[in-house]
Wavefront OBJ file of the C-alpha trace (Angstrom):
o trace
v 141.774 87.443 97.882
v 139.225 86.400 100.524
v 138.519 82.870 101.582
v 135.966 80.771 99.742
v 132.710 80.393 101.623
v 130.471 77.384 101.631
v 127.308 79.498 101.239
v 128.303 82.849 99.747
v 125.800 85.665 100.113
v 125.893 88.253 97.363
v 122.603 90.067 97.892
v 122.441 93.105 100.140
v 119.148 94.377 101.524
v 119.021 97.601 103.482
v 116.230 99.040 105.569
v 115.589 102.173 107.547
v 114.922 101.913 111.266
v 114.202 104.439 113.988
v 116.719 105.228 116.714
v 114.631 103.143 119.101
v 114.621 100.158 116.730
v 118.375 100.478 116.205
v 118.941 100.579 119.966
v 116.803 97.460 120.321
v 118.843 95.672 117.632
v 122.101 96.695 119.301
v 120.844 95.307 122.622
v 119.923 92.048 120.879
v 123.402 91.896 119.361
v 125.033 92.331 122.781
v 122.722 89.798 124.429
v 122.903 87.118 121.744
v 126.454 87.771 120.466
v 125.053 87.649 116.918
v 125.325 90.052 114.018
v 122.386 92.119 112.813
v 122.376 89.966 109.666
v 122.066 86.781 111.737
v 119.291 88.309 113.858
v 117.383 89.405 110.748
v 117.792 85.957 109.143
v 116.349 84.352 112.279
v 113.509 86.895 112.258
v 112.704 85.978 108.631
v 112.693 82.269 109.496
v 110.424 82.921 112.491
v 108.065 85.072 110.418
v 107.923 82.517 107.600
v 107.196 79.635 109.971
v 104.389 81.507 111.717
v 102.995 82.995 108.508
v 102.683 79.558 106.936
v 100.839 78.297 110.031
v 98.325 81.128 109.706
v 99.515 82.765 112.905
v 100.233 86.138 111.308
v 98.055 88.535 109.370
v 98.627 88.381 105.638
v 98.594 92.134 104.985
v 101.872 93.959 104.376
v 103.152 96.788 106.560
l 1 2 3 4 5 6 7 8 9 10 11 12 13 14 15 16 17 18 19 20 21 22 23 24 25 26 27 28 29 30 31 32 33 34 35 36 37 38 39 40 41 42 43 44 45 46 47 48 49 50 51 52 53 54 55 56 57 58 59 60 61
């Protein structure tokens, strides 16, 4: 059995990206030494912080 985690994550979200976007993510992973999940979590935090400050448009993609 696996080890117990302090903050278990049970939800999986998948998304489709282009080859160019995937290449960009892979470069970010190499540069930052972070997983795609960690990069996407940071992106969500960044988006949320700027959205709440009114710095981003409110319409969905």
